[in-house]
N, C-alpha and C positions, 0 to 999 in steps of 0.2 A: 606475234612470238609462237613459237612451238616447243611444247614441253617434251623432252624425252628421257625416257627412264631407260637406263641401260644396266646389263648384266654381264659377267664375263662367263659366256656358255656358247662359245661359237666352235667352230670344228676344230680349231686347233687348242682348244681348253685341255689341258693335262689333266688327269685322273690320278689322284694319289690318295693313299690311306694317311690319315695326319696322324700325330701322335697321341690322340684319344681313340684311335681306331676305327675313326668315320670315314666313309669315303666322300671325297671333295672331287669337285670338277670344276676348273678355273679357281681364281681369276688368272693363274699363271697361263701363258699360251706358247707353243712352239711356233706361232704364227705361220707365214707360207714358206720362211726358210728357217731351221731346216724343215717345218712342217711335221705333219704326222709321220709316226713311225713307217707306215705303208708306202711313204713316198720315197724311201730309201735314202735319203739324204743326210743322214747321221743321227736323226734324234732316237734316242732310244727310251724314251716315257710315252706311254700311251694317252691317246687323244680322243675327244669324243668322236672323231672322223673315224678313228682305227675300230671304236667300237661298233659303228655302223657300217663299217667295210666286214668285219668278222661276222656281224650278223645278217650280213647278203642284202643289207639294204641298200649299197653302194656297190656299183657294178666294177667290181675288180679289174675286169678284162676292158672296159671302154670307161676310164676316167673323164668327169668332166673337163672339159678345157683344152683338150687335146695336146699338151706338153708331155703326158707321160704316156708310155705303152700300156702299162698296167701297175696295178699297185699289189703290193706283198702282204697279201692275207696271212700267211704263216709267221712275218716278222711282228705284224700286228698282234695276232694272236698270242705270241710269246711273250710280247711285252704286257699285256693285258694281264696274262696269268702270273707274270713275275711282279708286278708293282701293285696289283689288286686281288688276283686270284688267290694267290698264296698267303697274302696277310689276312684275307678274309675266309679263307676255307671255301673258296668256290672254284669250279672249272672255269675254262675259259670262255664259254658261251654264257654262263650264268653272271660272270665278273662283266662281261660286255655289257649285258642286258641292265646289271644294276648301273654301269657308269651313264647309259640311257635315261635310266628313270630319274637318276640324281639330276641331270641335266635339265630333263622335261620338268620336273618339279621346280627348278629355279625358275624356268621360263613361265611355267603357269602363275609361280608366286609373284613375278612382275606384272604379269595382266591382271591378277587380283589386285593389286596395288593401285593399279589406275582405273579398276571396276567396281568391285563390289565394295572395296573399302571407301569408295567414293559415292555410293549411292547407287550405282549402275548393275542392271541386271545383265549378266553377260549372256543369256539366253536369247537376248535381242540383237547381239553383235556377231560379226565376222571377223576374223583374224585374216591378215593378209600378210602371208610369210613371203619373204624375199631373200636374195641372196642365194648361192649355190647350194646351201643346205636348210634354209628355213623351213621347205616343206616337206623334209624328212620328219618333221615333228608335228605336224598337223594334227594326226590322229590324236596323240598324247594330250595336246591342249585342248581338242574339244571334248575329251573325256573328263579331264581333270577339271577344267576350269568351269564346263559347263556350257562352252560357246555355241552358238546356231549352226556356225559353218566356218570354212576356211575359203577364202578367194585366192586362188594362186595365179597372179599373172601370166600374162602368155611368155614372157620371157624374164623369170625370177631373178636369174644371174645378173642382167644387166638393168634391173629395174632402176636403179639409181641414176644409172648412166643416160638412160632414156629420159628421166625425169630432167636432169641437167639440160638437156637437148630441147625439150618441148615446152619446159616449164617458163612462165613469165620471169623477167628479170626484176630484181627489188633493191632498192638500195635504201635504207633506213638511217635517220639520224635524228639526234635529240639536241636540245638546247635548254639549260635552265631558265625559267622565267621568274619564278618566285616572287610573285605579288599577288594582290588581294583583286576580286574581281571589280570591286568598287573604287580602286584606283588604277584600274586597268586603262592604259592611252591606247584608244583604238587605233588610230592612225600610226603610232609607233609599233605596235604589235602587227599592224598589217605589212607595215615595211619589212619587217623582220621575217615573216611569213612568206613574203614574196622572195626575198633573200634565199632564203633556206630552200626554198623551192627550186630555183635556179640552180644552187649548188649541187642539190640531190640528183638533179635531172643531168647536170654536165657528167656526174659520175656515171649514170646508164648509158648516155651517149659515147662517153669514152670507152665503153667495154666493145664497140664496135660490132654487135651482134643485131641481126636483122630484127627489129620490131615493127609493129603496125602504127603503134603510137606510145607514147608516154604520158601516163597519169601520174598526177599529184595528190597524196591524200595528206590530210593534217589531223592530228589527234593532240589532247592535251591531257596532262595528268592532272587531276584536280581533286580537294577535297573539302569539307567542311572545316571553318576554324577549330581548333583544337584535337581534330584526328590526325593519325600518323599514317593511315593508309590511304591510297590515292584510288581512283575510279580511271579508267580510261574513257575519255570522251570525243569520240569523232566528232568533226565538224563538218557539216554539210556545206562547205565554200570550196571554191578552185579558183585559181589564178586566171584571171579575165582582163586584158586590157591594163596589165601593170598593177593591180588588185583584187583582193579577194573580198572586199567588200564586207569583212568582218565587223560585228558590232557586238555591245556588251550583252544586247537581249539575245542575240543568236547564240553567245556562249553560256548565258546562263539556262535558257531553253534545252541546249545540247546538254547540260550538265544535268540538270534535273531529270531528263528522259534516262540518261545512262545510269544515275544513280537509283533512280526509281527500278529499272530493270534488275540491278544488282542485289538491292536490299528490299525491295517492295514499299518502301516509304521515303519520305522525304524528311526534311528537318528545318521546317521554315523558321525564321528568326537568327539563324546562325550566319555568320559570314562566309563565305566561299573564297578558296584560295586556288590560284594557279602555279603549279610547281615546274611542269616540264612542258616543252612543246617539242612533239614528234612530228616529223615530215618523212613522207616515204614517197620515191620515184619509183613508179613501176612500169617497166617496158613490156607492153602487150604482144607476146609472141604469136606469129599465125597458127591458127587452130590445127592441130595434128588429126586426122582422122584414122582412130584405132581401128577402124574397121579395115584399114590395109594390113592389119596382121592376122586377120581373122583366116581359118583354116580353108584349105583349097576344098571348092565345091566338090573334086572329084574324089575326096579321101572318104575311107571305108575303115570300119573298127576292124576288120578280118586284116587289111592291108597294113594296118599300124601294129600288129601282134608280132611281137618278137619271141615267142615260145614262154618259157616259164623256169623259174628256178627255186629251191627251197629257200626259205627267209624265214629268220626266227622271229616268232611273236608271241608273247605272254608265255614263255617257258617252253616253248615247242616249236619245231620245224612246220612250215606250211608251204605247200606247193602254190607257188605265188606267180600270177599272170604279168607278163613283161610287156610293156607297149611302147612304141616309138611316140611319145605325147604329141611333138607336131604333127603328126600324120592323123591324129583322131580327128574325125568329121564333127562338125557343129551338131549338139543334140546327142552324141554318143553319151551312153551310160556304161560305167565302168564299176563294178561291184569289187570290193575288198575280200581277199587281199589281193593287191595288184601295185604295180609300180609303173610310173610314167618316167621314161629317161629322156632327157634333151641335152645338147651339147653345154647348156649353161647351169642345168639343175636337175635334180630328181627328187618326184614327187612320191610320198608313200601313202597308199590308200589301206589302212590297217584293216582287219577282219571287222564285219559290223558296220564299215562306212560304205559310201558310194562316192563315186565321182562323175561329175557330168560337165560336159563342154558347153560354154553358152556362145553366143552369135559372134563375141569378139575373140574368141579361142581361150580364154581364161577356164581355167578349171575350178569348179565349185566342188568341195568335199564336205558331206554332210552325214549324218546319221541315215541308215538305210531304214526304209520305211516297214 
């Protein structure tokens, strides 16, 4: 299982001043239709994307995606001034930066929730921003949360789609067992596991996708008698010759190993109960060589340079170098302020940060030495 924490701070999140006079960003969103004001599709309320456009972080003349000829910067600025600037007594640039800071703070708060508040030191971790707008905010997250770095995938805007193409296929199913370990009928549970494995495998096969093989894994939800929480107990068995070979001893040993790992102790003398049987069929996809996405050997930093433009950072305009990100060579080092543009995303390298390109074409953004 994957735990996902979400917040309403995407590019379409609408910025507004609430009844208490506080600036809010999201959770209401303009979506893709009508989208941000700068799209010119009828929305009149400013969004996070509008703020990034006004601040110069997004190239209004070459919008990502290719469906719009250009973005309407003046319309975005007017909307920000009317809905945020005027109520707060700010000019358009200060209001746009305020929108950005509120959104960044919400993102930072979500990261703290799953790191600092769980005892993890964020300085040991890198954030992986993806989507068309994720890498616009890496600098703020590194600063505000204290992250070590950001690793921006080669194609951030299609990272999820790429994952769907190359990731293994998995089908999970769960059945309630609800019996004590002492009362466990080894043969009956074995037959049930074989049947569950066949059913799960059939679902993966029915998907019709190319896989090298299908693996089946089993897991039990178990606890000591009297407890209400369960621990996940992986079983070291597989279906071979129509049987898993499961025994009571195998289950007990697996449970004690899992419980010891989770709680650093056992509770001898207490009965043990099996609550659920979990079965997963995993279709193993052919391995994809990410090296195929690597930069061209002939690429150069000079060849990737696309001039410069003024971009707003920290209350002032900075002359900012612009690069065609996909044309940067392996090992390239780009000091901030800089903006790396590509058809599916924009990466902002704030002042005081530096970006470097690894051998697979990923961009690693970190603090300058």
